N, C-alpha and C positions, 0 to 999 in steps of 0.2 A: 862877882861870879868869875870863874876862870875856865878857859877852854882847854881841853886835854885831847891830844891825838890818840885815837883808838886804832888797833889793828883792823885793816880793811876786811878781814875775815868776820868781823863783828857787824858788818853793815846790815844784815837781815834783822839783827836785834833791834834796830832803830827804823825799820821799814815804815812804821806809822808816821814818822816825821818826814818821810819822803814818798808821799802818795802820788797816785796818778799813773796813767798807762805808759807814758813816755819814761817815767822814772822806773817803772817796773822792768822795762827793757834794759835800761842802763844797769839796774841792780843785777839782773840776770848775767849780763856780760861781765861785770866786775867780779861776780861770784865765780864765773867760769874761768877767770884769769885772762880774759880777752881785752879788757880795758883797764888801764891803770887809773886808780883813784886814791884819794886820801880822805880821811874821816876825822872830824873833831866834834866833841860834845861838850856841853857846858850846862850847869844847872845851879840855880840859887838854892834850890831845895831838891831833895830826892823824890821821885826818879828824874832822869834826864828830861829836860823840857825844851832844849835848843840844840840843834846840830847843823853842821856844815859839811857838805860833800863836794869835793873838787874833782871834777871829771877831767882827766888829763888827755882824753881823746879830743873832744871839741873844746877843751879849755874852759868849760863852764862851771860856775859856782852855784850851788843849791843851798839855800838857807831855809831851814824848816823849824817849826816849833812855835812855842809861845814866847814872844819877846815883849810882852806888854809891860813888864816891870821896868823901872828906871835902871835897876842893876843889870838886868839882862840886856837891855838896849845899849847901855853905855859900855858894857863888856864886849858886845858884839862889834860896836864901832871901833873900839881900841884894837881888837884883834884883827879886824879887817885892814885898818889903816897901817898897823905896825907889822904884825907877823905875816899876814897873807900877802901884803904888798912886798915884803922882803923876799918871800918865796917866789913871787911872780917875777921880780927883777932878777933873781938869781937864775930863773929859768928862761930869761930873755923875753918875757911877756910884758909888753907895754900896755896892752888893753885888757879890760875885763869884761866878762859877760856874766850877769848875776840874775838868777831867778829866785824871787821870794815866794815861799810856799804857803804863807798865811798872811793875813792882813797886818798883824802886829810885826811880822818879819819884814813886810814891805816898809812900814814906817821906820823901823830900825835901820834898814839898809839905806833908805833915802837919807837918814840922819848921818849914817857913817860915811857915805860917799860924798855928801855935800853938793857943791855947785858943779862938780865935774861930771855928775851922772846925767845921762841922756835916756829918757824913757819915751818911747818904748817900742820895742820890736815885737810883733806877734809872730809866733811860730805855730804852724799847724801840723799836727801829728795824725798820720793815716795808717790804718791797718788793712790787711788784705784777707779776704775769705780764703779758707784753706782749700782752694780749688784752682787748678790751672786753666788758662783760656788761650785761645789763638788770637794773636795780634796781627792784623793785616796791614796793608798800606804799601805804597810804592817806595822802593829804595833804589839807590844807585846800583847798577848791575854788577859793579865790581867791588861791592862791600863783602868783607869776610869777617865772621865773628870767631874770636879766639879767646880761649880761657886764659886768665891771668895766672901765671905761675912764676917760679923763680927764673926759668929760662927766658920768658918773655921780658921780665924786668931787667935782665942782664943782656938783652939782645941789641941795645943801642939804637932802637927804632925812634923815629921822630915822635916826640912827646912822651917817650918812655920814662924820662926823668920825672915827668908830672905825675904818672901813675905811681912810680915808686915813692914820690914824696907824699902822695895821698895815703898810701899804705903805712908809711913811717909815721905820719901825723896821727893816725887813728889807732894804730896797733902798738902793743909793747915792743914788738920786733918783727922783722920780715920773717924770721923763723916761725914765730907764732901764727902769723897770717898764713904761711905755707901749710901749717899743720891744721889750723881751725877755720881759716877763711877761704873765700873763693871770689872770683870776679870774671867779668866778660869785657872785651874790648871789640869795638868795631874798627877794622883796618881798611883804609881806602887809599889806594896807590902807595902802599907802604908806610902810610902815616896812621898813627893812633888818633882816630877822629872823635871817638867817644869811649868813655870807660865807666863801668859800673862795678863798685866794690862792696863787699860786705863789711858792715860796721856793727859794733855792739852785738856780737853773736852770743846768744844765750842758749839755754837748753830748749826753748820753744820758739823763740823769735830771733829775728836779725834785723838790723837797720841797713839802709841803702845809702851809699854815696855815689853821686853820678856827676859827670861833667862832660860837656860837648864843646869842642873848639868852635870858634865863631863861624868859621867857613862852612860848617855842616849843621848849624842850628836851623830849626824850622824846616827840616827835610825828612822827618820821620826817623832819623838815625837814633836819637835818644830813646824813643819809644820802643823801637825794635831791639835795642841793646838791652834795655831794662826788662823787656818781656822775657828775654832769654835768661836774665839773672833770676827773675821771679820763678820761672820754671825750675831752675837749678835749686833755688832755695826750698821750694816745695818738695822737690825730689829728696832733699836732705832732711825733710821733716821740720823745716823752720818756716814759721809764718812771717812774711816780710813786712817791714814797717817803713813808712816814707815820711820824713819830716822836712819842712821847708818854710822859709819866711812867707808870710801871707801876701807879700808884694811880688813874690816870684811867680808870675802868672805862667810862664813857660813850664816850670817844674810842676805846678799844679795841674796843668793840662795833661802832662804825661801821666801823673798819678791817676787822674780821672779815667784816662783812656785804658789804663791797666786794671781798673776795677778796684782801686783803693777807696776806702771810706774814711772820711774825717771822724776821728773819735775824740780829739782833745785839742784845745787851743791854749797856748801858754804865753806869758808876758815876760820880757827880758829887759834888764837894764844894761846899758853899755857906757863905757867911758874909759878913761886912761888912769892907770895907777899913778899915784903921786910919788 
């Protein structure tokens, strides 16, 4: 079996090989042109039974389909070790994150990655009811909430480069973010203390990226910043989604305070490209 790269515009043709709620959000964003991704398909027989999606936002690989035959498993292994590893090195990526979407894909991925694979991280995907709510809580009196736009990114504020890096990591370009995305920062004493940015923006949903500097953690700043982001998402007609590692208790607490509901749990392999 041989893998062939397909135009990313064909992604929805293979939607059944990339199931689940988190992947539905990713597919929306890719189709809207807000996330860069690449797609490969392979088949020992027609129709296509195995596919690989590489999300260049969070740099995650998704392997879906039936890899039960020796031919498909061996082909997947060669493709990952040779072609995908070469693409990763050319992009400056040393580590991989892989999610197998079927039991046979999991076996093939384990075989392909060998001893270098470390399993496993659980990620929890949450969705928000399509209604806004008021978030209370005490905050520093001098906190100011500001929308993220090109002017803020170019203002030279403390931690501004971190916000810009977050946008550049997840979006095809700053121009695309300015046109299709949005975000909120909490400014305290002229310092960007917490920022919440849109990720994976599709027709109906959007993902959330959030970070709080250590000096302002556990003070309600993240919850208040994210609450304002959620209100803006709903105003734009986008139902917000929250994904984080199962061990990230602080992030989970914020999601729960904001009314997010757990809808999916996923497993990921991590390791280094050889």
